[in-house]
N, C-alpha and C positions, 0 to 999 in steps of 0.2 A: 700221480702224487709227487709233489716236490720234496725231495730229500737229497742229502749229500750224495753225489755220484759215487759209485764204487771205484771209479777211476782215481779218486783221491787217496785210495789205499795203496797205490803203486809205490813200492818201497825198494829203492835200489841204492847200493853203496856208491860213494863218490867214485870208486874205481870204475863202476860201470855206467854211471849216470850220463856222462857226456863222451864216453869212449866210442869211437866208430870202429866196431870190431868186424872181423871177417868170419862168417859162419862156416860150419862144417869143419872137417878134419882132413886136409889134403895130405895124402900119404907120400912120403919120400922114402927111398931105401938107399942111403949113401953106403958105399962099400965098407966104411969104417964102423957102421952100426952093428952091434951084436945084441941079440936078445938078452935081457937080464935073466938071472936065475928064476925059475918058476917058484912061486910061493905055494905053500901047502895051505889050502883053504881051511878055515876054521868052521867045522860043522858041529862043534860041541853044543849039546842041548837043543839041537834042531830037530823038529819033527820029520818023520819019513817023507811026507809030501813036499817038504821044502829042501831036502837034501840035493835034488838036482840043480837047484839054484845056488845054494850056499856052497856046494861042492864043485862047481864048474871051474875049469881051468881057463884062465884069461890068456888070449893070444895077443900079445903086444906087438905093435909095429911102429917103426920110427915115423913121426909125422911132422917134424920140422927139420929141414935139411941142415946137417952139420951142427945140430944142437941136441941137448940131452932131454928131448921130449919124446914120450911114447904115447900112443893112442890105442884104445881098445874099446870093445863093446861088451857090456855085461847084461845078461838076461835076468829079468825079475818077473814075478807073477803079474799078469795083467790085473787079476782080481785076487787080492790077498785072502779073501774069504773062500776062494775056490782055486788054489794054485794049479790044479791040473787043467784049468779052462783056457790056457794060453799064456803067452808071455809078451813082454815089451822089451825093447832094447834101450839101454842106458849108455850114452857116449861118455867115455872117461878119458882124461888126459893126465899124464904124470910128468912132472919135471924132476928128474933124478937129483938127489942131494949133491951139492957142489963138492963136498969132500969125498964123495963116493962111498961113504959108510954111514948111511942114515940110521937115526935112532928109531925110525918108524915112518909111517905114512901119515901126513897131515891133510885131511880132507877139508876143502874150503867151499864156501858158497858166497857169491857176491851180492845176492839179493833178488828182488823181483816182486812177486813170482813171475818168472818168464825170462830172466837174464841167463845167457849161456855161460856156465862156469867153465866150459872147455875153451871158448874164445877168450874169456877174461884171463885165464891162466896163461894161454899161449901168447896173447898180445900185450898183457899188462901185468906180468908176473911180479915185477918190482912194486907195483901198486897193491897187489894182494898180500904179499908177505915181505918183510924186511930181509936183509942179507943174512942175519943170524938164523932165521928160520930156513932160508934157502940152503944155507950151509949144512944144516943138521937134519932136515927132513926131505923125504920124497914128497913134493907138494902135489896134491891131487885136485883136479877140477872135474866137474861132471855136469851134464845137462840133466836136470830132474825130468822125470816122466812128463811128456807133453811139450818139452822145450827143445828147440834147436835141432841138434843132430841126433837126439834120442827119438824114440817113437813120439811124433809131435802132433799137437793140435793144429789143424789146418782149417781155415774158414774161407778167406777171400783171396783172390789174386791181387796184385799190386794196385790196379786201377780201382777195384771195388773197395779195397781197404782205404785208399786215398779218399774216396767219396764218403765212406763211413766216418773217417776221422776228421776230415777238413771241410766237407760241404756245409754250407750255411743254410739252416732251415729257412723255408720260404715264409712261414708264419711268424708273427711278432712274438718275441721272447716273453714267456710267462703266460701266454694265452692257452686256452684249451686246445686250440688247433696246433699250437707249437708242441705241446705235450704229446698230442696224438701223432704228430709227425715223427718225433723222437722215438716213441714207443713202436711205431711201425718199422723204423730203422733197426731198433734193437731186436725186434722179432725176426727180421730178415737175417740179421747177423747171426743170431743164435741158431736159426734153422740151417744156415750155411755151415756153421761149425759142426752141427750134428751130422749133416750130410757128408762132410768131407773129412771127418776125423776117425773113420773106421771103427766107430763104436767105443772109443776110449774115454769119452767125456765123463761118464759116471765114476771113473776110477782116477780122475785127476784131482788130487787133494794133497794137502800138506802131510796128513797122516800117512797116506800111502807112499809119498816121497820119502818120509822118514824111515819107513820100513825098507824101502829100496836102499837107503843109506847103510843099513845093517848088512845087506847082501854085499855091497861094495867093500865094506870093512872086512867081511869074512873072506872074500876071494882074494883080497890083498894079503891074506895071511895074518891079519891083526886080530888079537883076542879082545881088544878094547878099541874104542874109537877116539882118536885125537882129532879135534875139529875146531875150525875157525870160521864162524858164520857172521856175515854182515847183514844188517837190516832184516829183510824177510828171512834171510839165512838164520837169524836168531830164533824165529818161530820154528823153523825146521829143526834146529838143534835142540830147542826146548822140548819139542814133540818127541824127538828121539830119546832124550833123557827120561821123559815120562814113560815111554814104552819099554825102554831097556836100561834102567838105571844101573844095573850091574855091569853093563858093557861100556859105560862112560869112562873114557880115559882122561885126557887133559882137554877140556872144552872151554872155549872163549866165545862169548856172544856179544857182538859189538854193534851198537845202535839198536838197542833191544825194543821189541814189541812187547806189550803187556797182554798176555792171552786172556786176562780176566775183564778187559774193557769191553762193554757191550758193543755189538757190531754197529749200532746206529751212531756211536760216539767215536769210533776209530778215526774217521775222516775229520771230525770236528777237532779232535786233539792234534791231528797232524796239521790242519790249517791254522790252528792257533800258533803252532811252532813256526810255520811259514810266515805268519803275520809278524812275529818278532824278528825274524830274519829280514823280512822286507823293510821293516823300520830301521834295522841296523844298516842295510844296504843304502837306504835313502840318506841316512845320516852321513855315511861315508861319501856318497855321491855328491852331496851338497858342498863338500869341501873341495870339489874339483871344478875348475872353471868351465869344463866341458859338460858338466852335468846338465841334463835337459830341464831341471827344475831349479827353483830359487826359493829362498825363505826358510821356514822351519820344516821339520819333518811332517807336521800336520798340513802345512801348505803343500808340500810335495805329494802327500797322500791324496789330497783333494785334486791336484793337477793330474795325478796318475789315474784317478777315478774318471776324470773328464776325458782323458786320452782313451781309456777303455770304452767309454760311452760313444766317443766319436768313431772308433773303429767298429763298434757294434752296429752303429747306424750306417756307416759308409766303409765297408771292408776295402782293404788294399789288395790289388792284384799283383801277384808275383810274375816273374818272367816265364814260369812254367804254366801259368794260367790259374793256379790255385789262388783262392782268396783268403787273406788273413783277416779273420773276424776276431771278436773278443775271446772266444773260447780257445782258439789256437794261440793267441797272444798270452792267455793265462798259462797254457802249457809251457810256452817258451819261458815265461817268468819263473814258474816253479822249477823248471829244469836248472836254470841258472842259480837259483837260491840255495841249491844243495851245498854249495861251497863258496866261501869268499873268493877263491881263486877264479870263479866264474862271474863275479860281479861286474868286471870290466866289460864282459861280453853282453851282459844285460843292459848296461848303460849304453853301449853301442847300438843295441837293438832298439831301445826306446828312442834314442836320437833319430834312428832311421825311420821308425814309425811316425814320429813327429814330422819328419820331412817327407812322408809319403812313400818311403822305401821299406818294404817288409822283408827284404832278403835276410838280414841278420836274425830277425825274429824266427823266420822259417828254419834257419840253420839250427837254432836252439831246439825248436819243436821237433825237427827231424832227428836230431841226435837223441832226443828222449825216446823217440819211437823206433830207433834202429833203422832209420830210412837214410840211404846214402845213394847219391847219383840217380835219384828217381826210383830206386828199388829198395825193398825191405830186406836187410841182410840177416834178420832173425825173425822169430815169430812171437816176440814179447807182447805185442798188442793183441794177440790171439790167446796165448797161454795165460796171460794175466787175468782176463775175466773167467777163463776156465777154472783156474784155482779159486779165485775169490768167490765165484758163484757157488762153489761147492763147500768152501770153508766157512763162510759167514752166514749165519741164519738170517732170513729175511726179517726186516723190522716190521712191527705193527704200525698202523697208521698213527697211533698216539706217539710211539717212539720216534717215528720219522718227523712228525711235527715238532716235537720237543727238540730234536737234534737240529732242525732247520732254524729254530729260534736261537739256539745256542750258537750255531755257526754265524748267524747274522750279528750276534753280539761280539764274538771274539775275532772275527775276520770278515768284516762287512764287504770288502771288495771281492774276496773269493766267493762269498755267499751269493753275490749277484750273478756269478757265472758258473757256479758249481752246484746249484740247486736245480733239480729236474727229475725226470723219471729214473727209476732204478732199473738198469738194463738186466739185472739178474732176475727180475720178475718174469722175463721171457725165456729164461734158461730152460732147456728141456728136462732137467733133472733137479729134484729138490736138494737143498744143501744137506750135507752129512756132518759138517763140523759143528763144534760147540765152543762157546766162550766160557772158559772156566780157568781156575787157578791151576798152575803147574807146580808140583812140589818135587818130583823126581827123588822120592825118598830112597836113601841108600846110595845115591850116586856120589862119585868122587867130586872134589871141589870144582865148581863151575864159576869162571870169572865173567861178570857182566859189566860191559863198558857203556857208560852214558856220557854224552857231551851236554854241558849245561844249556847251550843255545843250539841244539840240534833242531833243524827245521822239520825234518821228516819223521823222526821218531823221538818225541819229546823226552827230555831227561827224566821226567816223572815215571815214564814207562820202565826205564832201566832200574830205577829205585824199586819200583813195585816188583819187577821180575826177580831181582836179587833177593828181596824179602820173601817171595813165594817159595823159591828154590830152597830146599832144606840145606844144601851145601853152597848156596850162592855167596859170592864175594863181589862187592861193588867197587869198580874202578871209575872214578869221576874225572873227566877231562873238562877243565874250565875253558870255555872258548866257543867259537862259532863253527858251524859246518856239521855235516852228517858223518857219523862214526868217529872213533877216537884213536884207534891203533894206526901206526905207520903214517902219522900226520906231522911228524917232527917234534912230538912231545916226548922227551927222553924218559920222563917219569912213567907215562903210560906204556911206551915201548919196552922199557926195562922190566916192568911188572909182568907184561904179557910174555916176553921172551924168557924170562927167568922161570916162569911157570911151565911154558910149553917145552922148553929145552931141558931144564934142570928139575922140574917138578916142584919148584919152590912156591909155596902157597903164602900169599900175604897173611900176616897175623890178624889183620883187621881190614876193613874197607880202606881204600886208598883214594886220596884227593890230590889231583895233579893240576897245579896252577899253570 
């Protein structure tokens, strides 16, 4: 059945979208490092079967030489419905507050699902939080269950993952044989994930990850959760607030998802946002003499469509032997559209493709997939479907057909290459997530940030989430790009930092031009 791929729901913050990060937590033990004082875990209101998790002591070790980073591992229940049935390990990193006297711990998540929060904090701390937050908080990154250095989803080795992501189907696009070929690939991938992930697949979900978040809060000695979540991290934060409204401290959700949007329309909404950003990119490109297109934006869209069709019919071979077809070119384009700062790389990639050179396009696609030097430095391409296939209910045939029609209307170029079989139909476990409104009744104020021309999480989603949350306050950034905080907008940054550091809540929704 042709429907928007689940891949279109991949949501990463600009911090993580194009960062080539180093996975794992390499431990160093410089002589100057001394362990921080042990925190007293918060076990208040915890049932007896969860006390072993909430009450555990964390053994921190220095993990970046000569810097104020500590790493640790936190145990969480494998199955939250049966805590005694085993545990999973969650990798955590902490950057100690610059002034040495933190007001608390600020947990962060860069998006995904599947992006390593440990690597993002270690390699791109200044992109995660501004100097005001680094000064006042211990900044915490973590790899959610199934991700990175935590107990991880594992499916394919590098060669097999390359084949799954980049090999071009033999059958003609859109035919029954083409769909059958993709379905066979999806079934093989799902079977490999099940065989190689040690039985954790049924427990990989945003709800379970949100419950893990509460254990991390408790073992850090915090009675409430201060949290900054980007993109998919907003779904994680909103789920936490719904589960534990009385434990919400100061929470900011940036680049928000709308939990009430039907599963069949999430990808449609996202592609509509990318279409707007594509048109903005083309308008900017046409002002440059080196732009590969000429004329109006509509002329450029037509030429871009022709370029995709050419690559679809005659893929370009890279130096490593991989072929750049239309699907991989689409991945490269979407990766670059996350931020205007990447538009120049997209222009370079499109010029290269016109000239028969796919190198720059592969650079963008590889960055999106955490592929560096021929190897995958994370497991985002494996954790991503593991989360989405459990989080999103399968669409009915009628819902899928309606979504396909809508996608063709709002983003015709994307529809040509993003409609196909739903890989989650082959997943070995039925989804457990629901699409419903989140109110978090009784929670402290929650700031929701939306950017008016956000390509990945449409502004309308932030408006909707802020309205759903009983204590939601909307911060609007007028501009292009994914997410709004720490992007150079003093109005947004001031509102976020005044709230997180001082507890100052805006009296009303804030619009930042």
